[in-house]
C-alpha positions in Angstrom: -2.7 14.6 -18.5 -1.2 10.9 -18.4 2.4 9.8 -18.3 3.4 9.2 -21.7 6.9 10.7 -22.3 9.9 9.5 -20.6 11.2 13.2 -20.4 8.3 13.9 -18.1 9.4 14.1 -14.3 7.9 12.2 -11.3 8.3 12.9 -7.7 7.9 9.8 -5.4 7.2 11.0 -1.7 8.3 8.1 0.4 10.6 6.5 -2.0 12.4 4.4 0.6 9.6 2.8 1.9 8.3 -1.0 0.7 5.8 0.7 -1.9 7.9 3.9 -2.9 10.9 1.6 -3.9 8.8 -0.4 -5.6 7.4 2.6 -7.6 10.8 3.6 -8.1 11.8 0.2 -9.5 8.7 0.3 -11.9 9.1 3.7 -12.9 12.5 2.8 -14.1 11.8 -0.6 -15.8 9.3 1.4 -17.9 12.1 3.7 -19.1 11.3 6.8 -16.7 14.6 8.2 -15.6 13.5 11.6 -14.7 12.9 10.7 -11.1 12.7 13.3 -8.1 13.5 11.5 -4.9 14.3 13.0 -1.3 15.0 11.4 1.9 13.2 12.6 5.0 16.5 14.6 5.8 16.5 16.3 2.5 13.0 17.3 2.8 10.8 17.2 5.9 7.1 16.6 4.3 5.6 17.9 7.2 7.1 21.1 6.7 4.7 23.2 4.6 7.3 25.8 3.6 10.0 23.3 2.8 7.4 21.3 0.5 6.5 24.5 -1.2 9.9 25.9 -2.0 10.7 22.1 -3.1 7.7 22.2 -5.5 8.8 26.0 -6.8 12.3 24.6 -7.6 11.8 21.0 -9.1 8.4 21.5 -10.7 7.6 17.7 -11.0 5.2 16.8 -14.0 3.8 13.9 -11.8 3.6 13.0 -8.2 3.0 9.4 -6.5 2.5 10.2 -2.5 3.8 6.7 -0.9 4.8 8.6 2.0 3.1 8.2 5.4 3.3 7.5 9.0 2.8 3.7 9.3 2.6 1.2 12.1 0.9 -2.1 13.4 -2.2 -2.3 15.8 -0.1 -1.6 18.8 1.5 1.8 17.5 -1.9 3.1 16.1 -3.6 2.4 19.5 -1.0 3.8 21.6 0.0 6.8 19.4 -3.6 7.9 17.9 -2.8 11.7 17.9 0.6 11.2 16.2 -0.9 8.9 13.3 -3.7 11.3 12.8 -2.0 14.6 12.7 1.2 13.5 10.9 -0.4 11.9 8.0 -2.8 14.9 7.9 0.4 17.1 7.7 2.2 15.2 4.9 -1.0 14.6 2.9 -2.1 18.4 3.0 1.4 19.8 2.2 2.0 17.4 -0.6 -1.4 17.2 -2.2 -2.1 21.0 -1.8 1.4 21.7 -3.0 1.3 19.5 -5.9 -2.1 21.5 -6.8 -0.3 24.9 -6.5 2.5 23.9 -8.5 0.4 22.6 -11.6 1.3 18.8 -11.2 -0.5 17.1 -14.5 -1.8 13.9 -12.2 -1.1 12.8 -8.6 -1.4 9.1 -7.2 -2.5 9.3 -3.6 -1.8 5.9 -1.7 -3.8 4.9 1.1 -5.0 1.5 2.8 -8.2 -0.5 2.6 -8.7 0.1 6.3 -10.5 3.4 5.1 -13.8 1.1 4.7 -15.9 0.2 7.2 -15.2 -2.6 9.5 -18.4 -4.6 8.7 -18.5 -3.5 5.0 -19.8 -6.3 2.7 -17.0 -8.4 0.8 -15.6 -7.7 -1.6 -14.8 -4.2 -0.5 -16.2 -1.8 -3.4 -14.9 2.0 -3.7 -18.4 3.2 -3.0 -18.8 1.6 0.8 -16.4 4.4 1.9 -18.0 6.2 4.7 -21.0 3.8 5.1 -20.3 2.6 8.8 -17.8 2.7 11.4 -14.1 2.0 11.0 -12.1 -0.4 12.7 -11.6 1.2 16.1 -7.7 0.0 16.6 -6.8 1.9 13.6 -9.2 4.4 12.8 -6.9 7.4 13.5 -4.7 6.4 10.5 -7.8 5.5 8.7 -9.4 8.9 9.0 -6.4 10.7 7.9 -6.0 8.6 4.8 -9.9 9.4 3.9 -9.1 12.8 4.4 -6.5 12.4 1.7 -8.8 10.7 -0.7 -11.4 13.5 -0.1 -8.7 16.4 -0.8 -8.0 14.8 -3.8 -11.7 14.7 -4.9 -12.4 18.2 -3.7 -9.4 19.4 -5.8 -10.8 17.5 -9.0 -14.2 19.0 -8.2 -13.1 22.4 -7.7 -10.3 22.8 -9.9 -10.5 20.2 -12.6 -7.0 18.7 -11.5 -6.3 15.2 -12.5 -5.9 13.5 -8.7 -6.8 10.1 -7.9 -6.5 7.7 -5.1 -5.5 4.3 -4.9 -6.1 1.9 -2.0 -4.0 -1.4 -2.0 -4.7 -4.6 -0.1 -2.1 -6.3 1.9 1.2 -6.0 0.4 4.4 -7.9 0.9 7.6 -8.2 -0.8 11.3 -7.4 -0.8 12.1 -4.5 1.8 9.2 -5.9 3.9 9.2 -5.5 7.7 10.3 -9.0 9.5 10.2 -7.8 12.9 8.0 -10.1 14.9 6.3 -7.6 17.2 5.4 -5.2 14.6 5.3 -7.1 10.9 2.5 -8.5 9.1 1.4 -12.1 8.9 3.2 -13.2 5.9 6.8 -11.7 6.5 6.4 -12.9 10.3 5.5 -16.4 9.1 8.5 -16.3 6.6 10.8 -15.6 9.6 9.0 -17.7 12.0 9.4 -20.8 9.4 13.1 -20.0 8.6 13.8 -20.1 12.3 11.9 -23.2 12.9 13.8 -25.2 10.5 16.6 -25.6 12.5 14.8 -25.6 16.0 12.5 -28.4 15.0 9.9 -26.5 17.0 6.1 -26.3 16.0 5.1 -22.9 14.5 2.2 -21.3 16.4 -0.4 -19.3 14.7 -2.9 -16.7 16.4 -6.5 -18.0 16.1 -7.8 -20.9 14.0 -6.1 -20.0 10.7 -9.8 -19.6 9.0 -9.7 -15.9 8.3 -9.1 -15.1 4.5 -6.9 -12.3 3.7 -5.6 -11.1 0.1 -2.1 -10.5 -0.6 -0.2 -8.4 -3.5 3.2 -8.4 -4.4 4.8 -4.9 -3.9 6.0 -4.8 -7.6 2.6 -5.9 -8.9 1.3 -3.0 -6.8 4.0 -0.5 -8.2 3.0 -2.0 -11.8 -0.5 -1.0 -11.1 0.4 2.6 -10.0 2.5 3.2 -13.1 -0.5 1.9 -15.3 -2.8 4.3 -13.6 -0.3 7.2 -14.1 -0.1 6.0 -17.9 -3.9 5.7 -18.3 -5.5 8.5 -20.4 -7.9 10.7 -18.5 -11.1 9.8 -20.0 -10.5 6.0 -19.6 -9.4 6.6 -16.1 -12.7 8.6 -14.9 -14.6 6.5 -16.8 -13.7 3.6 -14.8 -13.4 5.5 -11.6 -15.6 8.6 -11.7 -14.6 9.7 -8.0 -11.2 9.1 -8.5 -10.9 5.9 -6.3 -9.4 2.7 -7.3 -9.0 -0.4 -5.3 -5.5 -2.3 -5.8 -5.4 -6.0 -5.3 -5.6 -9.3 -7.0 -9.0 -10.3 -6.7 -8.8 -13.6 -4.6 -7.8 -14.3 -1.3 -7.0 -17.4 0.7 -7.1 -18.9 4.6 -4.4 -17.9 6.8 -3.9 -21.8 7.2 -3.5 -21.8 3.3 -0.9 -19.2 3.4 1.1 -20.9 6.3 1.0 -24.2 4.3 2.5 -22.1 1.5 5.1 -20.5 3.3 6.2 -23.6 5.0 6.5 -25.3 1.3 8.4 -22.3 0.1 11.0 -22.0 3.1 11.5 -25.8 2.8 10.2 -26.3 6.6 8.6 -29.4 7.9 7.6 -28.1 11.3 4.1 -29.0 12.3 1.7 -25.8 12.8 -0.1 -25.4 15.8 -2.9 -22.9 16.2 -3.5 -20.9 19.4 -7.3 -20.5 19.6 -7.3 -18.3 22.6 -5.9 -15.5 20.5 -8.3 -13.4 18.3 -8.9 -14.0 14.4 -9.5 -10.7 13.6 -11.8 -9.9 10.5 -13.1 -13.2 9.0 -12.4 -11.8 5.8 -11.1 -8.8 3.9 -10.8 -8.7 0.1 -11.1 -6.0 -2.1 -13.3 -5.5 -5.6 -10.8 -4.8 -8.2 -13.2 -4.4 -10.9 -12.2 -0.5 -11.6 -8.5 -1.3 -11.9 -8.9 -4.4 -13.9 -11.4 -2.4 -16.3 -8.2 -0.2 -16.8 -6.7 -3.3 -18.5 -4.4 -4.2 -15.6 -3.5 -7.8 -14.4 -1.3 -8.8 -11.7 1.7 -10.7 -12.8 3.4 -12.3 -9.7 1.6 -15.3 -8.4 1.5 -15.7 -4.5 4.0 -18.6 -4.4 6.8 -16.9 -6.5 6.3 -13.8 -4.8 6.5 -15.5 -1.4 10.0 -17.1 -2.9 11.2 -13.7 -4.1 10.6 -12.2 -0.6 12.1 -15.3 1.1 15.5 -15.0 -1.0 15.4 -11.0 -0.2 15.1 -12.1 3.7 18.1 -14.6 3.4 20.2 -12.2 1.6 19.5 -9.5 4.5 20.7 -12.3 7.0 23.9 -12.7 4.9 
């Protein structure tokens, strides 16, 4: 059953994160006011008994699983057991609890790191489990693959309407701008902003040639709401296994990204490339055929998204 009535309730797990807060904004903008939200202090998603009691009391109609233990390469590499175990606990409790509670549709959010490291580009959903994962974040990826397969297994065994969405690189208001742990786009916003006053060159890792895809968080949130609202027959005609990539359908080089951010920030610093540092994967673009077949398209182009994100960053600086 799809989300169609503003009286239906939606539990957004992880509503304070980058994606979860975007989903809350999108649902409210679409007129859905019966949102069920819990902070970590109010509901520990790793506590199975607490999650079961929550479902018994609240009985949500729909669930979006945006809660996860996340981190960069360093965190994933140094805390592999934490990333695997904690995410398995959260997913098992929230997804299976939703099944037991009779939730009408659940959307589980993962990451494109579930796909093999050397999979062909663009990444199609059917490439899942066709090759080895990226070693540095395989623990997180394996947990997310387990979540995808749990949704698929519940649908196959019990006929429930549970689907998984795998977003590409996201950015936007609420992003992490810490230079030690942030992703490339917010890190570059901060670097160019700080370099404006110093006049120093901005240094990027690698050659600047790798290509990446970026999706504004409110576009991702809108795509999630669209999937919640899509009738069941159309949803499973587009995605028979219930797995849907979320992206914008095109990418750009890191060098092009840096020039765009430089322009938005209003910096005139030179850009230098530290070619002794690694480039990472040459390209990481997702195939969005399934999502676009549902009638959804992104609304915010990259330059506008960066501008909105930079404005938010400036607000946080005061």
